[in-house]
C-alpha positions in Angstrom: -10.3 -10.3 7.8 -12.6 -13.1 6.7 -14.7 -12.9 9.8 -14.8 -9.1 9.6 -15.9 -9.3 5.9 -18.6 -11.8 6.8 -20.0 -9.6 9.6 -19.9 -6.6 7.3 -21.9 -8.6 4.7 -24.5 -9.5 7.3 -24.9 -5.8 8.3 -25.3 -4.8 4.7 -27.9 -7.5 4.2 -29.9 -6.4 7.3 -29.7 -2.7 6.5 -30.6 -3.1 2.8 -33.0 -6.0 3.2 -35.9 -3.8 1.9 -33.9 -3.2 -1.2 -33.6 -7.0 -1.8 -37.4 -7.3 -1.2 -37.9 -4.6 -3.7 -35.9 -6.5 -6.2 -38.0 -9.6 -5.5 -41.2 -7.7 -6.0 -40.1 -6.7 -9.4 -39.6 -10.4 -10.3 -35.8 -10.1 -10.4 -33.8 -13.0 -9.3 -31.7 -12.8 -6.1 -28.6 -13.4 -8.0 -28.5 -9.7 -8.7 -28.8 -8.8 -5.0 -25.0 -9.3 -4.2 -24.1 -7.0 -7.0 -26.3 -4.2 -5.6 -25.0 -4.9 -2.1 -21.4 -4.6 -3.3 -22.2 -1.3 -5.0 -24.0 0.0 -1.9 -20.9 -0.9 0.1 -18.7 1.0 -2.3 -21.0 4.0 -1.9 -20.4 3.8 1.8 -16.7 3.6 1.3 -16.8 6.7 -0.9 -18.6 8.5 1.8 -15.7 7.7 4.2 -13.2 9.1 1.7 -15.3 12.2 1.3 -15.3 12.7 5.0 -11.5 12.6 5.0 -11.4 15.1 2.2 -13.7 17.4 4.1 -11.5 17.1 7.1 -8.4 17.9 5.1 -10.1 20.9 3.6 -11.0 22.0 7.1 -7.5 22.2 8.4 -6.9 25.4 10.3 -3.8 27.0 11.9 -3.4 25.8 15.5 0.1 27.1 16.1 2.9 29.2 14.6 6.5 29.1 15.8 8.1 32.3 17.0 10.2 33.7 14.2 14.0 33.1 14.5 16.4 36.0 14.8 18.0 34.7 11.6 15.2 33.8 9.2 15.9 31.0 6.8 14.0 28.8 4.3 12.6 25.7 6.0 13.7 23.0 3.7 12.6 19.7 5.3 10.5 18.7 8.3 10.1 15.5 10.3 8.5 14.6 13.6 9.4 11.9 16.2 7.0 9.1 17.2 5.9 9.4 20.8 7.9 6.9 23.0 4.8 6.4 25.1 1.2 7.8 25.2 1.3 11.4 26.6 5.0 11.8 26.2 6.5 14.8 24.3 7.2 14.7 20.6 9.7 16.6 18.7 9.9 18.4 15.4 13.2 18.8 13.5 13.6 21.3 10.6 16.5 21.6 8.2 17.2 25.2 7.2 18.9 27.0 4.4 21.2 28.6 7.1 22.9 25.1 7.3 21.3 24.4 10.7 18.8 22.0 12.3 16.2 23.5 14.6 14.3 21.4 17.1 10.8 22.3 18.4 8.2 20.9 20.7 5.6 19.1 18.5 2.5 20.5 20.2 3.5 24.0 21.2 6.1 24.7 18.4 8.3 26.1 21.2 11.9 26.3 20.1 14.2 23.9 22.0 17.6 24.0 20.4 19.6 24.4 17.2 22.5 22.5 15.7 24.5 24.8 13.5 27.9 25.0 11.9 27.4 22.5 9.2 30.1 22.8 6.5 27.7 22.1 3.7 24.1 22.3 2.6 21.6 20.0 4.5 19.5 17.6 2.4 17.0 16.6 5.0 16.1 15.4 8.5 14.8 12.0 9.7 13.9 10.8 13.1 14.7 7.2 14.1 11.5 5.2 14.1 12.1 3.4 17.5 13.8 6.2 19.4 12.0 9.5 19.6 15.1 11.5 20.5 17.4 10.5 17.7 17.4 12.5 14.5 19.6 12.1 11.4 20.7 14.7 8.9 22.7 14.5 5.6 25.2 17.1 4.4 26.7 18.0 1.1 30.2 17.7 2.6 29.8 13.9 2.5 28.5 12.8 5.9 25.3 11.7 7.6 25.1 12.7 11.2 23.0 11.5 14.1 21.9 13.8 16.9 20.3 13.3 20.3 17.8 16.1 20.6 17.7 15.8 24.4 21.3 17.1 24.4 22.3 20.7 23.8 25.8 19.7 22.9 26.8 20.5 19.3 28.5 17.2 18.9 26.7 14.4 17.0 26.4 11.0 18.7 27.4 9.3 15.4 28.9 10.3 12.1 28.4 8.2 9.0 31.2 9.1 6.6 31.1 8.6 2.8 33.9 8.3 0.3 36.1 11.4 -0.4 34.3 12.6 -3.5 30.7 12.1 -2.1 28.3 15.0 -2.1 25.1 13.9 -0.4 21.9 15.5 -1.6 19.3 12.9 -0.4 19.0 10.2 2.3 16.7 8.1 4.3 16.6 5.6 7.2 15.0 2.2 7.0 11.8 1.5 9.0 13.8 -0.9 11.2 16.5 1.8 11.9 19.1 -0.7 10.7 20.2 0.9 7.5 21.0 4.5 6.4 21.2 5.2 2.7 22.4 8.5 1.1 22.4 9.6 -2.6 25.1 11.6 -4.2 25.5 14.3 -6.8 27.2 13.2 -10.0 30.9 13.7 -9.9 32.6 13.2 -13.2 30.8 9.9 -14.3 30.0 8.6 -10.9 26.8 8.7 -8.9 26.2 6.5 -5.8 23.7 5.1 -3.3 25.8 4.7 -0.2 24.7 2.4 2.6 25.7 2.2 6.3 24.8 -0.1 9.3 23.0 2.2 11.7 23.0 -0.2 14.7 24.6 0.8 18.0 24.5 4.6 17.3 24.6 5.4 21.0 27.3 2.9 21.9 30.2 4.4 19.8 29.6 8.1 20.1 31.3 10.4 17.6 33.2 7.6 15.9 32.9 7.7 12.1 31.2 4.7 10.5 32.4 3.5 7.2 30.0 2.5 4.4 28.7 -1.1 4.0 28.9 -0.6 0.3 27.4 1.3 -2.7 25.1 0.9 -5.7 26.7 2.7 -8.7 25.2 1.3 -11.9 21.5 2.1 -11.6 21.5 5.9 -12.0 23.6 8.1 -14.3 22.9 11.5 -12.7 22.2 13.2 -9.3 20.2 11.0 -7.0 17.7 13.6 -5.7 15.4 11.4 -3.6 15.6 8.2 -1.5 12.6 6.6 0.4 12.6 3.4 2.3 9.4 1.3 2.4 7.2 2.2 5.5 6.9 -1.5 6.6 9.4 -3.6 4.7 12.9 -2.5 5.7 14.6 -4.3 2.8 12.8 -2.2 0.1 14.0 1.3 -1.0 13.1 3.5 -3.9 15.4 6.1 -5.4 14.8 9.0 -7.9 17.2 11.0 -10.0 17.6 13.8 -12.4 18.1 11.1 -15.0 14.3 10.6 -14.8 14.6 7.1 -13.4 12.8 5.8 -10.3 14.4 2.5 -9.1 13.0 0.1 -6.6 15.6 -2.1 -4.8 15.5 -5.1 -2.5 18.7 -4.6 -0.5 18.6 -8.1 0.9 20.0 -9.3 -2.4 23.7 -10.0 -2.8 24.4 -7.5 -5.6 23.0 -4.4 -7.3 21.8 -6.2 -10.4 19.8 -8.7 -8.4 18.6 -6.0 -6.0 17.0 -3.9 -8.8 13.4 -5.0 -8.8 12.0 -2.3 -11.1 13.0 0.7 -13.1 10.3 3.2 -14.0 10.7 6.3 -16.2 9.3 9.6 -15.1 10.5 11.4 -18.3 11.9 14.2 -16.2 14.0 15.1 -13.2 12.6 13.6 -9.9 11.9 16.1 -7.1 9.9 13.9 -4.7 8.7 10.3 -4.3 7.0 8.0 -1.9 5.0 4.8 -1.3 1.2 4.4 -1.2 -1.7 1.9 -1.6 -2.7 -1.2 0.4 0.5 -2.6 2.0 2.3 0.2 0.3 2.8 -1.6 -3.0 2.5 1.6 -5.1 5.2 4.1 -5.9 4.6 7.8 -6.9 6.9 10.6 -7.8 6.8 14.3 -8.7 9.2 16.0 -11.1 10.9 19.4 -11.1 8.7 20.6 -13.9 5.6 19.7 -11.9 4.8 16.3 -13.5 3.3 13.4 -11.6 3.8 9.6 -12.0 2.1 6.7 -10.1 3.0 3.0 -10.5 1.7 -0.3 -9.0 4.5 -2.6 -8.1 2.0 -5.4 -7.5 1.5 -5.7 -11.2 5.2 -6.4 -11.9 4.7 -10.1 -12.4 1.5 -9.8 -14.3 0.5 -8.8 -17.9 -1.2 -5.7 -16.5 0.4 -2.3 -17.0 2.1 -0.9 -13.9 1.4 2.8 -14.7 -1.7 4.0 -12.8 -1.4 7.7 -13.8 1.1 9.9 -15.6 0.6 13.6 -15.9 3.2 15.8 -17.6 2.2 19.0 -15.9 -0.2 19.0 -12.9 -0.6 22.8 -13.1 -2.6 22.3 -16.3 -4.8 19.4 -15.1 -5.8 20.7 -11.6 -8.2 23.6 -11.5 -7.3 25.6 -8.4 -9.9 28.4 -8.9 -8.4 31.9 -8.8 -5.4 30.8 -6.8 -3.7 28.8 -9.4 -1.2 26.0 -8.9 2.4 26.9 -9.2 4.3 23.8 -7.8 4.0 20.5 -6.1 5.7 19.8 -2.7 5.1 16.1 -2.2 2.5 13.4 -1.4 0.9 11.8 1.6 -0.9 8.5 1.8 -3.9 8.6 4.1 -4.2 5.0 5.5 -7.7 5.4 7.0 -9.1 6.5 3.7 -6.8 4.3 1.6 -6.2 7.4 -0.5 -3.2 9.3 -1.9 -3.2 13.1 -1.7 -0.7 15.5 -3.2 0.4 18.8 -1.6 1.0 21.8 -3.9 0.8 25.5 -3.6 1.4 29.1 -4.9 4.2 31.5 -4.6 2.1 33.6 -2.2 1.8 30.8 0.3 -1.6 29.1 -0.4 -1.5 25.4 0.1 -3.5 23.1 -2.3 -4.7 19.6 -1.2 -5.2 17.4 -4.2 -6.9 14.0 -4.4 -5.3 11.4 -6.5 -7.2 8.7 -8.4 -6.5 6.5 -11.4 -8.9 8.7 -13.3 -7.0 11.9 -12.5 -6.4 14.6 -9.9 -9.0 16.9 -8.3 -8.7 19.8 -5.9 -9.9 19.0 -2.3 -9.3 22.3 -0.7 -7.0 25.3 -0.3 -5.4 26.4 3.0 -5.0 30.1 3.0 -3.9 32.8 5.5 -0.8 30.9 6.8 2.3 31.3 4.7 3.2 34.4 2.7 5.7 32.7 0.3 6.5 29.4 -1.3 5.9 26.3 0.9 9.0 24.1 0.7 8.2 21.2 3.2 5.5 19.5 5.1 5.0 16.6 7.5 1.7 14.7 8.0 0.8 13.1 11.3 -1.8 10.3 11.1 -1.9 10.2 14.9 -3.9 13.4 15.3 -4.4 14.0 11.5 -2.5 17.3 11.6 -0.1 18.9 9.1 3.1 20.8 9.7 4.3 23.1 7.0 7.4 25.2 6.4 8.3 27.7 3.8 10.4 30.5 2.3 8.8 32.9 4.8 10.7 31.2 7.6 7.4 30.1 9.2 6.7 26.7 10.8 2.9 26.2 11.0 0.8 23.5 12.7 -2.6 22.8 11.1 -5.4 20.8 12.7 -9.0 20.1 11.8 -11.2 23.0 12.8 -8.4 24.5 15.0 -8.5 28.1 16.3 -5.1 29.7 16.3 -3.7 30.3 19.9 -0.5 32.1 19.0 -0.1 35.8 19.3 2.6 35.8 16.7 1.6 37.8 13.7 2.2 36.4 10.2 5.4 37.8 8.9 5.5 38.8 5.2 9.0 37.8 4.5 11.0 37.1 1.4 14.4 35.8 2.4 17.4 35.9 0.2 18.6 32.3 0.5 22.0 30.8 0.0 20.3 27.7 -1.4 20.0 27.6 -5.2 18.5 24.8 -7.2 21.1 22.1 -7.3 19.4 19.9 -9.9 19.1 20.1 -13.7 16.0 19.1 -15.6 17.1 16.8 -18.4 15.2 16.8 -21.7 17.5 14.3 -23.4 16.4 10.8 -24.2 16.4 8.6 -21.1 17.1 4.9 -20.4 14.1 2.7 -21.3 12.4 1.5 -18.2 11.9 -2.1 -17.6 8.7 -3.5 -16.2 
C-alpha cells in the first residue's frame, strides 16, 4: 500500500506539474502544492464513484425466469460463488409458498424446488466455500441444509432449535463454521441460537443440537442477523425492540461478546456491513428509517453515528415515481460506497447513494417488476443485480443489457399467505451504549 501510494503521488505530480508551475509563477510557496494535489486526487476518486453510479443507473434486464405454475412472493435471494472460473453458479429463492426454488445463475433456468416446509421460510444462504450447499431457516424451529445438485427432498443436515423456538432470521459465518438463527419472542424469551456447521456432508440428515444461545441482549423479535463479510467471529443482530447489537462470538459469555448496542428508534427490517474493512453497520426500519454507524469510532471520543434519517421517503426525491419502501443496502467495494435499494408498489426500483451528508437518487430501474420488490442480490463479480417481488418474477439486471427472454412481463398481484410478522414499537427503548 505504501509503494502504491508513492507511485500514485509521482503520477499526480507528473500529470499536474503545470499546476505546480502555475502556483510558483504566482509567487506561492510549494508548501501549498501537496494540498492542491490531494484535492485533485479526491476529484479523480469522485469521478470513479460517478462512473459506478452511472453504471448502476444503466442496469437493464438481461433475463427473466419463466413464471412458475404456482406463483408466489419471492422473499429472499442468494447466489452461490463459482467453485472455479467458468463453472455454473446457482440462485436460490425462498418463496411465500414455503418452498425453495433453485435456478441457473446465468440463464435463470429453473432447476429444482424443495417444498413441503411445515412453516414460513425466513431466508436462504449459500455456503461460502461450497457452491452447491444452501441453508434455509423455518418458523417451525429448524435450519436445514440442502445440496442443490440433488433432486431429493431430504436435507443433508438439520440444525434443530429448542422446542419453543420460532426462527424468523438467520445467517452463516463467512468461514461456514457457525450458523446463527434469531427467534420470535415467546412469552418473555427471545434468542440468538448458534450451531457448529462443520461436517455437514458427513452426517447426513442427523439433527444437530445448538452450541448455545444469547438471551439477554434483545427483548423482542430478532428480525435480522448478519455475519461480518471477512471476520467470522463478528455478527450483528437487529430486532423489533429497535436495538442493533454487534457481538464478538469468540468471547466466553454474552456480556463480554456484546461489543456495541446502537438504537435505531424503530423496528429493524434490514441491516448489513459497509465501509473500508467493513467497519460500519447500517440498518433500515419497518417505517422506512435509515441508520448508519461507524464501529471504528467505538474507542474514540468521536460520535459513531454517521447518518440517521427517520423517514427516507421524505428525504429522497424520486421524481414522479415516489419512494414507497426500502428493501436493503449493498456496499460497492470498488467505489467504496454504500447504496440503498428502494422502490414503489408498482415495481420501480430506486438506487440511492448514501453519504454522511445525506441520501441522493442515483437512478430508477423501470419496466421490470409490476408489484413491490421484496428481495435482491448484488453480484460484484459481474456487477449484476437479481431482484424478486410480489409479482413472482425473478429478474437479472446487467449494465447495458438487452433482454433475451421471450417471456412477457406478467402483471400479477398474488394473494400471499405471508403476513407481516413484526410489530413496530413506539415505546421508549433501551438506551444504547457507545
